[in-house]
Structure formats: structure tokens, C-alpha cells
BAGUPA-123463 format. One record per atom (N, C-alpha, C, O): z, y, x. Coordinates in steps of 0.1 Angstrom, whole numbers, plus 5000, padded with zeros to 4 digits. Layout:
ZYX ...
***
This chain:
617634891574 618335011576 618235101564 619135191561 617235081556 616935171544 618135161534 618735261531 618535041530 619635031520 620935091525 621735151518 621235071538 622435121544 622435271543 623435331539 621335341546 621235481545 621435531531 622135631528 620735461522 620735491508 622235481503 622735571496 622935371506 624235361501 625135461507 626035511500 624935501519 625835611525 625535741518 626435821515 624235771515 623935891508 624535891494 625036001489 624535781488 625135781474 626635801475 627235871467 627335741484 628735751486 629135901490 630135951485 628235961498 628536101501 628336191489 629236281486 627336161481 627136241469 628236221459 628736321453 628736101457 629936081449 631136151453 631836201445 631336151466 632536221472 632436371469 633436441466 631236431470 631136571467 631336601453 632036701449 630736521444 630936541429 632436521426 632936601418 633136421431 634436401427 635336521432 636336561425 635036571444 635736691448 635636811439 636536881436 634436831434 634136951425 634736931412 635337021406 634736801407 635336771394 636836781395 637436831386 637436741406 638836751408 639336901408 640436921404 638536991412 638937131412 638437211401 638437331400 637837141390 637337211379 638337281371 637937391367 639537241369 640637311363 640937441369 641037541362 640937441382 641237561390 640037661389 640337791390 638837611388 637737701389 637437761374 637137881373 637637681364 637237721351 638437761342 638237771330 639537791348 640737821339 640737961335 640538051343 640937991322 641038121316 642338121308 642638011302 643038231307 644238241298 643738231283 642538271280 644538191275 644238171261 644138311255 644738401260 643338311244 643138431236 644438461228 644738381219 645138571230 646438591224 646438661210 647438701205 645238681204 645138761192 645938691180 646538761172 645738561180 646338491168 647738451170 648338381161 648438491180 649838451183 650738551175 651938541176 
***
């Protein structure tokens, strides 16, 4: 039962990280600095 629980925990952690990375552009987006335009 140990490996099954471990594999499930790893897949859950991967899903959480993938969701956060997928939304990284929306979270960290800032408009460009317009001074040099």
C-alpha cells in the first residue's frame, strides 16, 4: 500500500504545480516600462 500512496501523492503534487505554472502569466504579468518608447 505504501508505493500506491506515494505515487498518488506525487501525482497530486504534480497537478498542483502544473496548475500554478499554467497561471503564472496571469499572476506575474506587468505592463512594459514605457519610458524608452
